[in-house]
C-alpha positions in Angstrom: 0.1 0.0 0.0 1.2 3.6 -0.5 3.0 5.3 2.2 0.5 7.2 4.5 0.6 9.6 7.3 0.6 6.8 9.8 4.0 5.9 8.6 5.5 8.9 10.3 4.6 7.5 13.7 6.4 4.2 12.8 9.4 6.1 11.4 9.6 8.3 14.5 9.3 5.4 16.9 12.0 3.3 15.1 14.3 6.4 15.0 13.8 7.1 18.7 15.0 3.5 19.6 18.1 3.7 17.4 21.2 5.7 18.0 22.8 4.8 14.7 21.9 5.8 12.1 20.5 9.2 13.1 16.9 10.1 13.0 15.7 10.7 9.4 15.0 14.3 8.5 11.3 14.9 7.5 10.2 17.9 5.5 9.6 19.2 2.0 12.2 20.0 -0.5 11.8 22.7 -3.3 14.0 21.0 -5.9 14.5 24.2 -8.0 13.8 28.0 -7.7 15.7 30.9 -9.0 16.1 33.4 -6.1 18.7 35.4 -8.0 17.1 35.3 -11.5 17.2 39.1 -11.6 21.0 39.0 -11.9 20.9 36.8 -15.0 17.8 38.6 -16.4 17.1 42.1 -15.1 13.7 42.0 -16.5 12.6 40.1 -13.4 13.1 43.1 -11.3 14.6 43.4 -7.9 15.8 40.3 -5.8 14.5 39.1 -2.5 12.9 42.0 -0.6 10.4 42.5 2.2 7.7 43.6 -0.3 5.0 41.1 -0.8 4.7 40.0 -4.4 1.6 40.9 -6.4 -1.2 38.4 -5.5 -1.7 36.5 -8.8 -0.9 33.1 -10.1 -0.1 34.7 -13.6 3.3 36.1 -12.8 5.5 35.4 -15.8 8.6 37.7 -15.7 7.6 39.1 -12.3 9.1 38.9 -8.9 7.3 36.2 -7.0 9.3 35.8 -3.9 9.8 38.1 -0.9 11.9 37.1 2.2 8.7 36.9 4.4 6.9 34.8 1.8 9.8 32.5 1.5 10.0 32.1 5.3 6.4 31.2 5.4 6.6 28.5 2.9 7.4 25.7 5.2 10.2 24.3 2.9 13.1 22.8 4.7 15.5 22.4 1.8 15.6 24.8 -1.1 17.8 24.3 -4.2 18.6 27.8 -5.4 19.2 27.4 -9.1 21.6 29.8 -10.8 21.2 30.2 -14.6 23.2 31.5 -17.4 22.4 29.1 -20.3 20.4 31.4 -22.6 22.2 34.7 -21.7 25.9 33.7 -21.8 27.9 34.0 -25.0 31.2 32.6 -23.9 32.5 30.5 -20.9 33.9 33.4 -19.0 30.6 35.3 -19.1 28.7 32.1 -18.1 30.9 31.5 -15.0 30.7 35.1 -14.0 26.9 35.1 -14.2 26.7 31.9 -12.1 29.2 33.1 -9.5 27.2 36.4 -9.1 24.1 34.4 -8.3 25.9 32.1 -5.8 27.3 35.2 -4.1 23.9 36.8 -3.9 22.5 33.7 -2.1 25.5 33.7 0.3 24.9 37.3 1.2 21.2 36.8 1.6 21.9 34.0 4.1 24.4 36.3 5.8 21.9 39.1 6.1 19.2 36.6 7.5 21.1 34.2 9.7 18.1 33.5 12.1 16.0 31.9 9.3 18.3 30.6 6.7 21.6 28.7 6.4 23.7 27.6 3.3 24.9 24.1 3.1 27.7 23.2 0.7 27.8 19.5 1.7 25.2 16.9 2.7 26.9 16.6 6.1 26.5 20.4 6.7 22.8 20.2 5.5 22.0 17.2 7.7 23.5 18.8 10.8 21.6 22.1 10.2 18.4 20.3 9.6 18.8 18.1 12.7 19.8 20.9 15.1 17.9 24.0 13.7 14.6 25.0 12.3 16.3 27.1 9.5 15.5 26.7 5.9 18.7 25.2 4.3 19.6 26.6 1.0 21.7 24.6 -1.4 23.5 25.8 -4.6 22.4 24.3 -7.9 22.7 25.3 -11.6 20.1 25.1 -14.4 21.8 24.6 -17.7 25.4 23.5 -18.2 26.0 25.3 -21.5 29.5 26.8 -21.6 30.1 25.8 -18.0 31.4 22.3 -18.4 34.4 22.1 -20.9 36.3 19.4 -18.9 36.8 17.7 -15.5 38.3 20.9 -14.0 35.0 22.7 -14.5 33.0 20.0 -12.7 35.5 20.0 -9.8 35.3 23.9 -9.7 31.6 23.8 -9.3 31.8 21.1 -6.7 34.2 23.3 -4.8 31.6 26.1 -4.7 29.2 23.8 -3.0 27.0 23.1 -6.1 25.0 19.9 -5.4 23.1 19.5 -8.7 23.3 20.7 -12.3 20.5 20.5 -14.8 22.8 19.5 -17.7 20.7 20.9 -20.5 18.1 23.7 -20.5 15.9 25.0 -23.3 18.1 24.7 -26.3 20.2 22.1 -28.0 23.9 22.9 -27.2 27.3 21.5 -27.1 26.2 19.0 -24.4 23.2 17.5 -26.3 19.6 17.7 -27.3 17.0 19.6 -25.3 13.3 18.8 -25.0 11.3 21.0 -27.2 8.5 22.5 -25.1 4.9 22.2 -26.5 3.0 25.0 -28.2 4.3 27.6 -30.6 7.0 29.0 -28.4 9.0 25.7 -27.9 10.2 25.3 -31.4 11.1 29.1 -31.6 13.2 28.8 -28.4 15.0 25.7 -29.7 15.2 26.3 -33.4 18.2 24.0 -33.9 16.4 21.2 -32.1 13.3 21.8 -34.0 15.3 21.5 -37.3 16.9 18.3 -36.2 13.5 16.8 -35.2 12.0 17.7 -38.6 15.0 16.0 -40.3 14.9 12.9 -38.1 18.5 13.6 -36.9 20.0 12.5 -33.7 19.3 14.7 -30.7 21.0 12.8 -27.9 24.1 13.6 -25.9 27.2 14.8 -27.8 30.6 13.4 -26.9 31.2 16.4 -24.7 27.8 15.9 -23.0 28.5 12.2 -22.3 31.8 13.2 -20.8 30.2 15.9 -18.7 27.7 13.5 -17.1 30.6 11.3 -16.0 32.7 14.2 -14.9 29.9 15.5 -12.8 29.5 12.1 -11.2 33.4 12.1 -10.5 33.0 15.4 -8.8 30.0 14.3 -6.6 27.5 16.6 -8.4 24.0 15.3 -9.1 22.9 15.3 -12.8 19.3 16.6 -13.4 17.6 15.0 -16.5 14.9 17.8 -16.6 14.7 19.5 -20.0 16.7 16.8 -21.8 15.3 15.4 -25.1 14.0 11.8 -24.9 17.1 10.5 -26.5 19.4 12.5 -24.2 17.5 11.1 -21.1 17.9 7.5 -22.4 21.6 8.0 -23.0 22.2 9.7 -19.7 20.4 6.8 -17.8 22.9 4.5 -19.4 25.8 6.4 -18.1 24.4 6.8 -14.6 23.6 3.1 -14.4 27.0 2.1 -15.6 28.8 4.4 -13.0 26.5 4.0 -10.1 25.4 7.6 -10.2 21.8 8.4 -8.8 19.9 10.3 -11.5 17.4 13.1 -10.7 14.5 14.8 -12.3 13.9 18.0 -10.5 10.7 19.3 -12.3 9.2 16.7 -14.6 5.8 15.3 -15.7 4.5 11.8 -16.7 4.1 11.0 -20.3 1.1 8.8 -19.4 -0.8 11.9 -18.4 0.8 14.9 -20.3 2.4 13.7 -23.6 5.3 15.9 -24.8 9.1 15.8 -25.1 9.5 17.0 -21.5 7.5 14.1 -20.0 9.0 10.8 -19.1 7.4 7.4 -19.8 6.8 5.1 -16.9 9.7 2.8 -17.5 12.3 5.6 -17.3 10.7 6.9 -14.0 11.0 3.4 -12.6 14.6 3.2 -13.9 15.4 6.4 -12.1 14.3 4.9 -8.8 16.0 1.6 -9.6 19.2 3.5 -9.8 18.5 5.2 -6.5 17.4 8.5 -7.8 14.3 10.7 -7.5 11.6 12.0 -9.8 9.9 15.2 -8.9 6.9 17.2 -10.4 6.6 20.7 -11.6 4.5 22.7 -9.2 2.2 24.2 -11.9 -1.3 22.8 -12.6 -1.3 24.4 -16.1 1.9 22.5 -17.2 0.6 19.3 -15.7 -2.9 19.4 -17.5 -3.7 16.1 -19.3 -2.6 15.9 -22.9 -3.3 12.6 -24.8 -3.4 10.7 -21.5 -3.2 6.9 -21.4 -4.4 6.8 -17.7 -8.0 7.6 -16.7 -8.8 11.3 -15.9 -11.3 12.2 -13.3 -14.5 13.7 -14.8 -14.5 16.5 -12.3 -10.8 17.5 -12.8 -10.5 21.3 -12.7 -7.7 22.1 -15.2 -4.8 24.3 -14.5 -5.4 24.1 -10.7 -4.0 22.0 -7.9 -6.2 19.1 -9.3 -3.6 18.6 -12.1 -0.8 18.4 -9.6 -2.8 16.0 -7.5 -3.5 13.9 -10.6 0.3 13.5 -11.3 1.3 13.0 -7.7 -1.2 10.2 -7.2 -0.3 8.5 -10.5 3.3 8.8 -9.7 2.9 7.1 -6.3 0.7 4.5 -7.8 3.3 3.7 -10.4 6.2 3.3 -7.9 4.1 1.1 -5.6 3.0 -1.1 -8.5 6.7 -1.5 -9.8 8.3 -1.8 -6.3 9.7 -5.3 -7.1 11.4 -3.8 -10.2 12.9 -1.1 -8.1 14.1 -2.9 -5.0 14.1 -6.6 -6.3 11.5 -9.3 -6.3 12.2 -10.3 -2.6 12.6 -6.9 -1.1 9.0 -6.3 -0.1 8.2 -7.8 3.3 4.8 -8.9 4.6 4.4 -5.6 6.3 4.7 -3.6 3.1 7.3 -0.8 2.5 9.9 -0.4 5.3 10.9 3.0 6.4 14.1 3.1 4.2 12.0 2.0 1.2 9.5 4.8 2.0 12.3 7.3 2.0 13.7 5.9 -1.3 10.2 6.2 -3.0 9.6 9.8 -1.9 8.2 12.2 -4.7 8.5 15.9 -4.4 8.3 19.0 -6.5 10.0 22.1 -7.8 8.4 25.5 -7.8 10.6 27.4 -10.4 9.9 30.5 -8.4 11.1 33.6 -10.5 11.4 31.4 -13.5 9.5 31.7 -16.6 6.6 29.6 -15.3 3.3 30.7 -13.9 1.7 28.6 -11.1 -1.7 27.0 -10.3 -4.8 29.0 -10.9 -7.6 29.2 -8.2 -10.0 26.4 -8.3 -12.8 28.4 -6.5 -14.4 31.7 -6.9 -16.1 33.7 -9.8 -15.3 32.1 -13.1 -13.7 29.1 -11.7 -14.8 25.5 -11.1 -16.3 25.8 -7.6 -17.7 28.5 -5.3 -15.4 29.9 -2.6 -15.4 27.7 0.4 -16.5 29.2 3.7 -13.0 29.4 5.0 -11.5 30.9 1.8 -8.0 32.2 2.1 -5.5 33.9 -0.3 -4.8 30.7 -2.1 -8.4 30.2 -2.9 -8.7 33.7 -4.3 -5.4 34.2 -6.1 -4.0 30.7 -6.7 -0.4 29.9 -6.0 0.9 33.5 -6.2 4.0 33.1 -4.0 5.7 30.7 -1.6 3.9 32.0 1.4 0.7 30.4 0.1 2.2 26.9 0.0 0.8 25.8 3.4 -2.7 26.7 2.1 -1.9 24.8 -1.1 -1.0 21.6 0.8 -3.9 22.0 3.2 -6.4 22.0 0.2 -4.6 19.0 -1.3 -5.0 17.1 1.9 -8.6 17.9 2.1 -9.0 16.5 -1.4 -7.5 13.2 -0.3 -3.9 13.7 -1.3 -1.4 11.7 0.6 1.3 14.2 1.5 3.6 11.7 3.3 5.7 11.0 0.3 6.6 14.6 0.0 7.5 14.8 3.7 10.2 12.2 3.1 11.8 14.3 0.4 14.3 16.0 2.8 15.8 12.7 3.9 15.7 11.3 0.5 17.6 14.4 -0.9 20.2 14.0 1.8 20.8 10.3 1.1 21.0 10.9 -2.7 23.5 13.7 -2.2 25.5 11.7 0.3 25.5 8.7 -2.2 26.6 11.1 -5.1 29.6 12.2 -2.9 30.4 8.6 -1.9 30.3 7.4 -5.6 32.7 10.2 -6.6 35.2 9.1 -3.9 35.3 5.6 -5.4 35.0 6.2 -9.1 37.9 6.3 -11.5 38.1 9.5 -13.7 36.2 9.3 -16.9 38.1 8.2 -19.9 35.3 7.7 -22.4 34.3 4.1 -21.3 31.8 4.5 -18.4 30.8 0.8 -18.6 33.9 -0.2 -16.7 32.7 1.2 -13.4 29.9 -1.3 -12.6 26.2 -1.2 -12.4 23.9 1.0 -10.3 21.2 -0.1 -8.0 18.5 1.2 -5.6 19.3 3.5 -2.7 19.5 1.5 0.5 
């Protein structure tokens, strides 16, 4: 049966009786947000301030995060993604843009030490989460274009405390093929990829891209498959399996519900977990609306709202539970169901992409929407997911609709274990020489 809220009591009681290992860290992870996007793209306005963002879900190219709203989000770990891919024109400029954003995050933490901390290793993150109630910020990068020319670059970013890199972003580049977003804008953003797709040309990883995946693994940096073309995803999973690297999708969707190049088929999602990785959803009901689904869709689904997120979350959990033998092995499931470590390994979370291009879920209630306001209507019911401070209301409404939130509460411990494993793999992996297969097979996170 799927993990449930009752599992928390079991997990807590087991941890209380055990001195080693330490008690698992429970809490939500925001797998990607751009708190310093204004440095890469000034059109986004000022950075984190005390001014509350405009109350609307439709905030493309607008500031969506204030410090009080972020603090009220309830998130325990926030991967703050720096970005340069579409702006940079040469490696020096790309590195400078990323370093400016990393410095901004460090200064923000220094200016707000009572509520935030920066972790540059999984050990630091675990200590902070176990001994304080601070939100732990972790460096990540979205888009490796012009940033990964060789092993020394991967080591440089590891030294800066970068935990994760989304290898490819919106355009085909020197690392490989990018997924073409649906609609009229996607092919215009990725003209090279669109031409290759029309011609039936290869759109997988380049030789530099294959090397970069392995080099990131050697440096202990997680590789994010989000935004990769289907061919690039498949080829990356071959490399991560061969080298024992846990692969990650920070903001994805299921092809069985929303069919486009960004979405992953069930078998690839299962393979990510078999290799000890994690698949997480875009926190945006509009992007998760059903498109040519092969799974049944509820007749009363309210599109572009939290309903579409709930649909994906429930389908993802059902898939993992149905394929648990493929993930852990045929004999891994005991008579009592999933054990606590397996529940952590099967956690599923989300990424907000705050201050990115995306908008967020529309209101489900109120004039012009699917239902009337509830008697206890709050700002989330009126405005949709306008900013991080409304996340607690968002989760409360999902729980009222029957969503099991427990898998997301295991995300903090899952992230720490995956990051720890990435560091451990890097310490025992020979440098990449173009033959990743020599380093052995991957397996589930234990």
